[in-house]
C-alpha positions as CSV (number, residue, x, y, z in Angstrom):
1,M,-100.3,156.5,-44.9
2,T,-97.4,159.4,-45.5
3,A,-98.2,162.3,-42.5
4,P,-98.6,165.5,-44.4
5,V,-95.6,167.8,-45.1
6,P,-96.2,170.5,-42.2
7,A,-97.1,174.1,-44.2
8,T,-97.6,176.6,-41.2
9,M,-95.5,178.7,-39.0
10,D,-97.0,177.1,-36.1
11,D,-95.8,173.6,-37.6
12,L,-92.3,175.1,-38.2
13,L,-92.2,176.0,-34.6
14,A,-93.3,172.8,-33.1
15,I,-90.6,171.0,-34.8
16,M,-88.3,173.5,-33.3
17,A,-89.8,173.1,-30.1
18,R,-89.7,169.1,-30.5
19,L,-85.8,168.6,-31.9
20,R,-85.0,171.0,-28.8
21,D,-87.1,168.7,-26.2
22,P,-84.7,167.4,-23.4
23,V,-86.9,164.6,-23.2
24,G,-86.5,162.7,-26.7
25,G,-85.4,165.9,-28.6
26,C,-82.7,165.6,-31.5
27,P,-79.2,165.2,-29.5
28,W,-76.9,167.8,-31.9
29,D,-79.9,170.1,-31.8
30,L,-80.2,170.3,-27.8
31,E,-76.5,171.5,-27.2
32,Q,-76.2,174.1,-29.5
33,D,-76.2,177.6,-28.7
34,F,-76.1,181.1,-29.9
35,R,-72.3,180.8,-30.9
36,S,-72.3,177.2,-32.6
37,I,-75.3,178.0,-34.4
38,L,-73.8,182.0,-35.8
39,P,-71.7,180.2,-38.3
40,Y,-74.7,178.3,-39.7
41,T,-76.6,181.3,-39.8
42,L,-74.2,183.2,-42.0
43,E,-73.8,180.2,-44.6
44,E,-77.7,180.1,-45.0
45,A,-77.4,183.9,-45.7
46,Y,-75.2,183.8,-47.9
47,E,-76.5,181.4,-49.8
48,V,-79.6,183.2,-50.1
49,A,-77.6,185.8,-51.5
50,E,-75.9,182.8,-54.4
51,A,-79.2,181.7,-55.2
52,I,-80.6,185.5,-56.1
53,E,-77.1,185.9,-58.1
54,R,-78.0,182.6,-59.9
55,D,-82.0,183.5,-60.7
56,D,-82.8,180.6,-59.1
57,M,-86.3,180.3,-57.7
58,T,-86.4,176.9,-56.7
59,E,-83.2,177.3,-55.0
60,L,-84.2,180.9,-53.1
61,R,-87.0,179.0,-52.1
62,D,-85.3,176.2,-50.2
63,E,-82.6,178.9,-49.1
64,L,-85.0,181.0,-47.6
65,G,-86.5,177.9,-45.6
66,D,-82.9,177.5,-44.5
67,L,-82.9,181.0,-42.9
68,L,-86.1,180.9,-41.5
69,F,-85.1,177.8,-40.0
70,Q,-82.0,179.4,-38.2
71,V,-84.3,182.7,-37.0
72,V,-86.8,180.0,-35.3
73,F,-83.5,178.5,-33.9
74,H,-82.3,181.4,-32.3
75,A,-85.9,182.5,-30.9
76,R,-86.2,179.3,-29.1
77,M,-82.9,179.3,-27.4
78,A,-83.6,182.9,-26.7
79,E,-87.4,181.7,-25.3
80,E,-85.9,178.5,-23.6
81,R,-83.6,181.1,-21.8
82,G,-86.9,183.4,-20.8
83,S,-85.4,186.1,-22.9
84,F,-88.0,186.6,-25.7
85,G,-89.8,184.3,-28.1
86,F,-90.3,183.7,-31.6
87,A,-93.9,186.1,-31.3
88,D,-91.9,188.4,-30.0
89,V,-89.5,189.0,-33.2
90,V,-92.3,189.3,-35.0
91,A,-94.1,192.0,-32.9
92,G,-90.5,193.7,-32.9
93,I,-89.8,193.6,-36.7
94,C,-93.6,194.9,-37.4
95,A,-93.9,197.4,-35.1
96,K,-90.1,198.9,-36.8
97,M,-91.9,198.9,-40.2
98,L,-95.2,200.7,-39.1
99,R,-92.5,203.3,-37.6
100,R,-90.6,203.6,-40.4
101,H,-93.2,204.0,-43.0
102,P,-95.3,206.2,-41.7
103,H,-96.0,207.7,-45.5
104,V,-97.7,204.4,-45.9
105,F,-98.9,203.2,-42.4
106,G,-99.3,206.8,-40.3
107,G,-100.8,209.0,-43.5
108,A,-97.8,211.2,-43.7
109,D,-96.9,212.7,-46.7
110,V,-93.3,212.6,-48.7
111,R,-92.6,214.7,-51.6
112,D,-90.2,212.5,-53.7
113,A,-87.6,209.2,-52.9
114,A,-85.5,211.7,-51.4
115,E,-87.5,212.9,-48.5
116,L,-88.2,209.2,-47.9
117,R,-84.6,207.9,-47.7
118,A,-84.4,211.0,-45.2
119,N,-87.1,210.1,-43.3
120,W,-85.8,206.4,-43.0
121,E,-82.1,207.5,-41.9
122,R,-83.6,209.8,-39.4
123,E,-86.1,207.6,-37.6
124,K,-83.0,204.5,-37.8
125,A,-81.0,207.0,-36.2
126,E,-83.7,207.8,-33.2
127,E,-83.9,204.1,-32.9
128,R,-80.3,203.4,-31.9
129,A,-79.9,206.7,-29.8
130,R,-82.8,204.7,-27.6
131,K,-80.9,201.6,-27.6
132,G,-78.1,204.1,-26.4
133,K,-79.9,205.4,-23.6
134,G,-81.5,202.3,-22.6
135,R,-77.5,201.2,-21.7
136,A,-77.0,202.8,-18.7
137,G,-76.8,206.5,-19.7
138,A,-74.4,205.2,-22.8
139,T,-73.5,207.5,-25.1
140,R,-73.2,205.9,-28.7
141,G,-71.6,207.9,-31.6
142,V,-72.1,208.0,-35.1
143,L,-70.4,204.7,-36.0
144,A,-72.0,202.7,-33.3
145,G,-74.0,200.0,-34.2
146,V,-72.1,199.1,-37.3
147,A,-72.3,195.1,-36.3
148,Q,-68.7,193.9,-36.1
149,A,-69.3,190.3,-37.8
150,L,-70.4,191.9,-40.8
151,P,-68.3,190.9,-44.4
152,A,-65.6,193.8,-44.4
153,L,-66.8,195.7,-47.4
154,V,-70.1,195.4,-46.1
155,R,-69.6,197.0,-43.2
156,A,-66.8,199.8,-45.1
157,E,-69.5,200.9,-46.7
158,K,-71.8,200.9,-43.9
159,L,-69.0,203.1,-42.0
160,Q,-68.2,205.2,-44.5
161,R,-72.6,206.0,-45.3
162,R,-73.0,206.7,-41.7
163,A,-69.9,209.5,-41.5
164,A,-71.2,211.0,-44.5
165,R,-74.8,211.3,-42.8
166,V,-72.6,214.2,-40.6
167,G,-70.8,215.7,-43.9
168,F,-68.3,213.8,-43.5
169,D,-67.6,213.0,-47.1
170,W,-66.0,213.9,-50.2
171,D,-67.7,216.4,-52.3
172,S,-67.3,214.5,-55.6
173,V,-66.4,211.4,-57.3
174,D,-62.8,213.1,-58.2
175,G,-61.9,213.4,-54.6
176,V,-62.4,209.6,-53.9
177,L,-60.2,209.0,-57.2
178,A,-57.4,210.6,-56.1
179,K,-57.4,209.2,-53.1
180,V,-57.4,205.7,-54.6
181,E,-54.3,206.6,-56.2
182,E,-52.8,208.5,-53.3
183,E,-53.3,204.9,-51.3
184,L,-52.5,203.2,-54.6
185,Q,-48.4,205.4,-54.4
186,E,-48.2,204.1,-50.9
187,C,-48.7,200.3,-51.4
188,R,-46.1,200.9,-54.0
189,E,-44.0,202.6,-51.5
190,V,-43.8,199.7,-49.0
191,V,-43.5,197.5,-51.9
192,V,-40.2,199.1,-52.9
193,G,-38.6,200.0,-49.4
194,E,-41.0,199.1,-46.3
195,D,-40.1,195.6,-45.1
196,D,-42.5,195.9,-42.0
197,P,-45.5,193.4,-42.5
198,T,-47.7,195.8,-40.1
199,R,-47.3,198.8,-42.8
200,R,-47.9,196.5,-45.0
201,V,-51.4,195.4,-43.8
202,H,-52.2,198.9,-43.1
203,E,-51.7,200.2,-46.6
204,V,-53.2,197.2,-48.4
205,G,-56.2,198.0,-46.1
206,D,-56.3,201.6,-46.8
207,L,-56.4,201.1,-50.3
208,L,-59.5,198.6,-49.9
209,F,-61.5,201.0,-47.6
210,S,-60.7,203.7,-50.5
211,C,-61.6,201.4,-52.9
212,V,-65.4,200.8,-51.5
213,N,-65.1,204.6,-50.6
214,L,-65.2,204.9,-54.5
215,A,-67.9,202.2,-55.3
216,R,-70.3,204.2,-52.8
217,H,-69.6,207.4,-54.3
218,L,-70.2,205.4,-58.0
219,G,-73.3,203.7,-57.0
220,V,-72.1,200.6,-56.9
221,D,-72.4,197.7,-54.2
222,A,-68.8,197.0,-53.5
223,E,-69.9,193.4,-52.1
224,Q,-71.7,192.5,-54.7
225,A,-69.1,193.8,-57.8
226,L,-66.1,192.1,-56.2
227,R,-68.6,188.6,-55.5
228,A,-69.2,188.9,-59.7
229,A,-65.7,189.5,-60.3
230,N,-64.7,186.1,-58.5
231,H,-67.7,184.4,-60.4
232,R,-66.1,185.9,-63.8
233,F,-62.3,184.9,-62.1
234,E,-63.8,181.3,-61.6
235,R,-65.7,181.2,-65.2
236,R,-63.0,182.8,-67.0
237,F,-59.9,180.0,-65.1
238,A,-62.4,177.1,-65.8
239,A,-61.8,178.1,-69.9
240,V,-58.4,178.3,-69.2
241,E,-58.1,174.9,-67.7
242,A,-60.9,173.6,-70.8
243,G,-58.7,175.1,-73.2
244,L,-55.2,173.5,-72.0
245,A,-57.1,170.6,-71.4
246,A,-58.2,170.2,-75.0
247,E,-54.7,170.7,-75.7
248,G,-53.4,167.9,-74.0
249,K,-51.7,170.6,-71.1
250,A,-52.4,171.1,-67.6
251,P,-52.1,174.2,-65.6
252,G,-48.7,175.2,-64.3
253,V,-45.6,178.2,-64.2
254,E,-44.2,175.8,-67.6
255,V,-47.4,176.7,-69.7
256,R,-47.9,180.3,-68.4
257,E,-47.6,181.7,-72.1
258,D,-50.6,179.5,-73.4
259,M,-53.1,180.1,-69.9
260,E,-52.4,184.0,-70.4
261,R,-53.3,183.2,-74.1
262,L,-56.3,181.2,-73.4
263,W,-57.6,183.7,-70.5
264,E,-57.4,186.9,-73.2
265,G,-60.1,184.4,-75.0
266,A,-62.0,183.3,-72.7
267,K,-62.3,187.6,-72.0
268,A,-63.0,188.5,-75.3
269,A,-65.5,185.6,-76.0
270,E,-67.6,187.2,-73.0
């Protein structure tokens, strides 16, 4: 008789504890630590994003489970160190959500979405300040706490938003467009007359940063926009390859004009 499939949070926590049991646990799970597990945690988060982009609810259910397992894994290792346990993680996020939603749980009144966002950001700023004071009197700047491990586009947008909260921002999208054009011109200059590879890296980085700024001012998520562009490129290039195959050809420099023709056809078809 097959045992029933575990279906509660307690079951998952018990499975994790068993996997990490020094006596009879899984050798692979036992040898892991926070750093070795981190790449898997990031991978699972991206797989959740991919399932959402595909609008695949079955896959999303499975990927959310994989991501939840990563949370449980980290919490178990922390518990083994005597730092905190899964219950502390749950208590912490519950307290944070209650604190950040006084209009729902505390009886506070908000006039509109703008005031709601302002209250949310103020509470987050106070949380960051409290964290800073808890570290031997350390002073935390406006940009402190934006995780280094974030994808570069996401981190650029978060840094810009932090700076914008204290007034360091363009007044309109026109200024941002002008900055993008300025950075693009500087990239042209290094192409023509600059052999220093470090400067090329800097100029391209500045151009990308300004493009993220443009996306932010247009209300576009830069990371999602680039992911969508990647998907379009993959889809169109697959169409190019299929078109070449139908003509008895393979991708290559010698069929560059054919690839350009098929690429334009793929774009038009979309």
